[in-house]
C-alpha positions, 0 to 999 in steps of 0.5 A: 567440515563440508565445503562450498564454493560460491562463484561470482559469475559476472566478475569471472566473466568480465575478467575472462572476456577481456583477458583471453583470446576469443573462442568460438565453435565452427558454427560461430557460437562464441565460447570465451566466457563459457569455456573459461568461467566453467574451466576455472570454477570446476578446477577451483572446486576440484582443488578445494575439494568442494562438496558443492558449488553455486554460481551466481549472476547479477540480476540487473539494477537494484535499489542502490541506484535510487539511493545514489543515481551515480552508483556504477553510472560511470562504467561503460556499457557492456559490449554486445558480445559479452552480453551475448556470451553471458546469456549463452553461459547461463543457458549451457550451465543450466543444461549442465545441471550446474546450480546457479542463481540470477534474480532480477533486481538483485545484485550478486553481492546481496545473493552471495551474502545470503548464501554465505550467512545461510551456509557458514554455520555448517560448512566452509564457505569459499567466495570466488571473486576478486571483488573487495566488497566481499571482505565484509563477509569475512566477518562470518565463521568459516568464510574465506575468499578465493581470488583468480590468482589462487590466493585465499584471504581470511579476515586477519589477512584483510585487516592487516592489509587495510590497517583495521582492527576489526573486519566489521569496520571494513564497510565504514572504512569504504564509506569514508574512503569511497570506491572508485570501481562503484563510484562511491564518493569519498568523504572529502578530506579522508584518506586511508590513513585518516580513515584507519585512525578514526576507526582506531578511536571510534566504532561506526555508531560513534561516528554516525552519532557524532559523539563528543571527543574525550579530552584524551583524544589526539587533536588529529583525530578531533579534526578528522572526525569534525570532517566526518560530521560535516558530511554525515549524510554522505557517510550514512548513504555510502554505508547503506550502498556498500553493505551487503543485504545478507539478511534480506528475508525476501531474497532468502525466500527467493533463493531457497525456492530457486535452489529447490528446482535443482533437485528435480532433474537429472543430468547424466555424465553422457549428456554433459559430454554431449554438450562439450562435444557441441561446444567443441570443448575437446580439452574438457573431454580429454582432461576428464573435466566431465566428471568435475562438472557432473559432481558440481551439479545437481547429482552430487 
């Protein structure tokens, strides 16, 4: 079965920008993000023997902010230098002929969700990111997460880690316990242990419908469910915010048009080498990464 690597560019850009020493050309072009993201993605594609690679970028604020104005509001503003480097990375990746998608008004999560659903029936799909929001996409066949430490996760591993019976319970679990990284509020009085216990007895539908507990249901579960019932609106809002929109029809059409353009132009290996020379990526030239990038691009 063929393989496709789908990379969460924002997640990687942030990680490498703050973790690595700053790089720049003699002319002052900052290259920390371009160099490290491209190196990591190309080597990952090589190690996985991926047949195709798509890089996905955030397209700014989504409708999740309209559901909850506090969503991601606690995050500090992106440093100007990081914003500049990410813009340059997008520009140079385009010149290199690498498939990438950025759609205004859509988060990378939803774009990646649509891509996963599109490809998983015919290919093994690897999501390159450390973002746990993507755990929910492991419910689809042939999908794995590839983390920056080279760990590869499947749904069984995540369920064991979080104490869940099914990966389909992941969104409800996160909706109950909250997500500090996205400023999604916890359902008060519910921690990981209570959330696990609730999901042992109730599926999401039962929780949202606030069904009566049976006489055999443990008292602790009945009490925890009562806490949830009192905050059902918050739980519903959290589920809506945390759910990746992998079936969004408008987004499916936009992505189809976006990808179609990559089969119209041709970027040669010599052109790729010229760009690496411009960026002063001597190690790329010496290590033969030109060929990896060429094979990741539109000529594959």
